[in-house]
N, C-alpha and C positions, 0 to 999 in steps of 0.2 A: 504494500499499500503506499504511495508516494504522498511526502510530507506535504500538507497546506502552505499554500505560498504565505511570505510574510507580510505585513500591513504597508511595507512600502511597494511590494511587486502587484498586489491586488487593489491599492487605490488608485484610480483615475490619477493623472498629472496636474487636472486643474483642480482638483481638490485639495492635493497637495498643496500646490501654488497658494491658495485661497483660504484652507481652513486647515491644516495640518496644526499640530500642536509642536510637533518637533522643533529642535531647531538647525533647520537646515537650510543652507543656501536659496532653495526654492521659495520657502518662508519669510525671507526677509527681501526678496524679490518680490513677491507679491504682495507684500505692506508697500513698499515703494512704489510698485505699481499702481494701486488704489489710491496712495494720497497724491499723486499725481495726477489722476482720474479725476477724481474731488476738486483739485486746484483748477484743472480744465475745464471741469464743467461750469466752477466759480466764475473764472476769467473774466467775464463781462463784470462781474460785481467786484471783484477784486482792483480791476483797472480804475475804478471810479474812487471817488475822495474816499480817504478813510473814514469808516463807522462802526456802530459796533455789532455788526452782519460781519465784517470781517474777522472779529474774533471768533464771531461763532461758527465759520466755514474754518477757519484755521482749529478750531477745537474737536471740529469732527474728523480732518484729516489726520490729528494727530490720536484720536480717538481708535482709529482703525485698527491697530497691531493689539488692542486688546480683546479684540472681537474672538482671538482663538482660545484664552482662556477666563476671560472675564465678558460673554457676549453679554449680557442684559446692562452692565456699566458700560459697556461701548457703545448699545443700542441708544441709552439715555441720553449720551453725551453728542450722540448724532441726530437727535431731534429737533432741537433748537434751530440747528439751520437749516431745516423745512421751512422753516416760517419766514426765511428770505427767498424763497422760492429756488434753491439752489440746495447743493450738495444731498439731492438724493440717491445717487449710487450710493455714496457712504452708509444711507439707511438700511438701502435694499441687501447690501452685504451683511453688517451687522443683525439684521432681521432674519437673516438665513441663518447664521451661528447661530443664534438664539433657540432658533425652533429646532435645530441639528442636537442642541444640551438641552434643552427643556421637555418636562413632559406635560406640564400644566397644561390642559388647554385654555382658561379662564385669563392666564398672563399672555398665551401665544395668541389668541383672540383680541385682547388688548390692545397688544402691539399690532397685530394687524391693521385694527381701525384706528388708530395713530400716523401709519403708517399710507392708509387708505387716504386719510383725511391730508397729507402731509404732499402725496401725490396728487391732490385734487386741486392744490392750494400751488402747486406747480404749473397748473396750465393756468390758473387765475382767469377763467373764461370772462366772468363778469366785471372784468378792469374795462375802463373804457380808454381811448387814446391808445398809444403805444405802450409799451414795458416799460416798467419804471426802470428794472435790471437788466435788461437785454434787448438785443435789436430785432426781436420777433413784431410782426404787423398788429394792430389792434382786433381786437374781437368783440363783437356786438353783445352789448349787457344783457338783453332780454332774448336772447337765443335760447327756448327749451332744449331743442333739439341737438342744439351743440353742445349743450351744458351736459345732456344725458350723453351725449358719447365721451365727453371729457372725464364721466361720473365712470364709466364702462371702464376706460383706458388706465384709470386710478386703479379701478377693482383690480383689472390685471397686473398692472406693476407691483400691489401691493402681495397678490397672492400669489404671483410667480415666486419669490424667493420662500415661501412658507412652503411651496409644494417640493421647493429643491431640497430645503432644510428637512423635509420628510421623508425624504426619498434617498437621502446621504444618512440620515439616521437610520433607517428601514435598512439599509444596504451594510452599516456598520454591524448592527444586532445580528444579519444573514452570517456576517462573517464570521461575529463573534462564535454565533451557534454551531456553524460547521466546524470552525478549530475544533470547539468542544467536543462535537460527534467525533473527530478523527482521535480525539485523544481516549475517548471511550471507544471508539472501534479498535484499536489499538490496545487499550487496557483488556478488552474483552477476548483481544488474540491471545494476548500474554498468558489470561488466566484458562483458557482453552489449552495452549501450548503446555503451559504447568501441570494441569488436570490431565490429558494425556501424558504426560511425563510420567507422573503419580501410577496413574492406572497402570500403565506398563510397569512400571517398576515392580506395584505390587501384585500382579500379573506372573513374574518374576520369579518374587520372593513366594507366592504359594505354589508355584510348579517346584521350585527348589527344595520346599519345605514336604510336599506330599511326596515328592519321588526322593530324594538325596537322602531326604533326614528318616525318611521311610525304612529306607531300605537298611542305613546307618544303624538304626534301632534294632533292626532285626539283626545285624552282624553284633549288636551288643548282647541280645538276649542270647543267639546261639552259643555265643561266645563263653558267656555266664555259665549256660548251662553244661558247658561242655567242660568246664574249668571245676563244677560243682561235681558231673559224676562221672570225670576218669580218674584212673587209679594211677595214670603213667607221669610221676613228677614232671617229664620235659613237655608231654603234650599239656599238662595242668598249667605251667609256667608259659608256655606260648598262648595259652586261650586267655590266660591274663593279661599278657602283653597286650592281644587283639580287643578283648575287654577295653584295655586301658585308650587304647589310639581308635576306637570306636566311640569312645564317652570325649575323647579331645576333640575331635570332628564333631561330634553334634555342638558342643560346648560354641566353637570356631564358627559353624555352618551358622548356628543360630543366632550368634553376634552380628554375623554377616547380613541376615536376613531381615535384624530388626533395624540394621544401618539402611537396606534399602528401603524398607518401610518409611521412617522417620525422617529419613533427608532429605529434602528439595534441592533440585538443582541451584538456586538463589540464595539456599538460608547461609547465613554467616558461617564464618567457621566456630567449631563445639568449644564451649570452655572446658576447662578442668571438670572430668567426671563426677557426677555427683556421690557423697559418700556417707556413710552415717556420721561422721565427724562433723558436718555441715548441718545437721539437723538442730542444731541449739539456734544458728544464724537464722534458720529457715524459720524456724517457730516463734524468734522473736522478731524477725521483719515482718510476719504474717499479721501483725497487731490486733491478734485475736483473742490475747490476754489467757492463750492456752499454757499448759503445763505441762512438761517433758517429761517423762520418767524412762532412763536410757540404763539397760544392762551394763554394770562396769566391764563386764565380762566381753562382751559385745563390742564394746567401744576399743578394746586394744586387741580385739582377736583379728587375724588376716583373714577376712571374706571375702566372695568371692565380689567382684566387681560389678558386676551385673546384677548380683542379688544384693548390693546396696543400692545400687541405682534402683532397682525396681521399690526398694523399701523406702529409699527419699522421694519417688516421684508419687506412690500412695499418702505420703505425709503429705506432700504438697496438695494434691489434688482433694485429699480431706481437709485441709486447711480452706482450699479454696472456698469447697462448698459449705465450710462452718460462718465464711465471711456473706457469701452471697445468700444463705438460706438461713441462718443462726444466729445474726450480728449481736455481739455481745453476751452468747450464751458461754456459759463456762463450759473450758474442752480439756478433755485430757488427752493427752498421747504416750502411751503407754508402749513400749518396746523391748522385750525378753526372750529368754530362751528354753526350752525344757527338751529335754534327750538331744536329739536331732533336728528340731526345727524352731525357728524364729518365727515369734509372735507378736504381732501387730496389732494394737487397738489403739483408735481412735474415738473416743465419747464425748457425747454433747449434751446438754440439759436443754430443756426445749428456752427457745430465745425468749426474753423480756419485752419485745418488742416487734410489732410486724415487720419481716423482711420484703426489703425493696423488690420489684420486680425487675430482674436480670435478665438479659440475653443468656443461653446458654447451648451450648452444640449435644447435649445429653449423653455423650460418648466419653465422658472422663474415667466412669466405671466400669465402662461394657472394656474400655483399653487395657485399666488396673487388672481387669480379671485374664485379660490375651495376656498380659506380663506373668499372670500368678500362674498360668498353665503351663508356658514354657518351661516354666520354674518347676514344675510338677507340683505347684502349690495350690490353694484356694483362698478366694476372698467373698466374704457376706457383709452384705450392709443391708441393714433394716432399718424401718422407723422401730421408736419404744412406745411402750402404753404411756409413759408420762409424758410424751411429746419432744423428747429427743433422737438423736439418730447415733447410730454406732455400725463401724466399720471394723471387720475384723480381717487381716490378712495372715496365712500361716504359710509359712515357704521353707522345704528342708535345706539343713545346712549342710548335707553331704550328697554327692556324685550331680551337682546343680545339674541342671539342661539335660540328664540322660532319664532314661528308665533303669529302675534301680535293678540289680542283679536277681534273679530267679530263686529260691529256696530251694532245698536238695528234695523237698516235697511235689515244688509244682516244676522241676523240672520235666521235661518231656521224654518220655521214655525212645529207644532205640527205634527208629522208623523201619516199617517194614522193607524187605529186600523185594 
């Protein structure tokens, strides 16, 4: 998709010459040209004996540069010169600039009527004898038909700048809308591209999980069964080695799968991996008033990095839900270990005040359940009868990311030949 033209390229030169607000040579040339045109138009008056009308004409010529940024001021300064039956050009250009920048219809209608009256005075059809300030011939004083013609001419002169100003304003609005539409289309295209990449990455992740992970799990199970049932020490050692390699492969594979699912091409590089040591800071930064109880043995234990990340994300999601759905409710975060499992419990009481309505994806707990399943763990979340909420996460501390070895009782017997 080609980029839209810049304002300088899509604006006609005559608009940039007379109405542009940018400090360009064309702008200064347009100001000088209009000032010279007003002075030339008023030359019959300026060549006569100096009078206050001279000052009004010079004021109108000097006010023309203001029409670009202060059109109303410029228009008001050019109006007095109309009563001298001169400087009509300056008033027309300032009215066009005023209509271009103003949207108040009452102001535009009043300005148009004033210019129409000035244009009618500019003709002065009722004046008898010769024109006092110009060489034009005398006109009959009581010719209704001639006065009507001049009134129509004054109407056309006054409405022409209005029409041009409205046209320029509509064109400017259209150009802005087209630029906005172009930006929205580009953004939509980028979002579609990112969505397509994400879908493809998720598809690859699912395929790898369904095929490779399944095969590696079968290898680990069969190797574990062979390790338990065999009586040959060399075979037992080889089976143990094979099972260890399968378990390690599953760990690395599922780490890669999480990377495929979680990382977008435009995401910033990840920071330090979240660990249990960062939970006190996380709880403090959540501003929920939650209290953290962490088993000292877990705080110093060399736990699996993926397990620590899962626990950290679970606490983060739980505290986010507390802020959204139970602001101000007393909350406790308890992390401990029993036998070979890690237990996380986040419990909050009923909120003291109604929770504000905030948008949410509804996928937070679903994502945590997926993380728990990858670790062969469980996640439970439910509302309590007293109005509170509790989330419990249970993860094994051994054989992370792998199917545990079968016991001798559950080992398969010899397959028939």
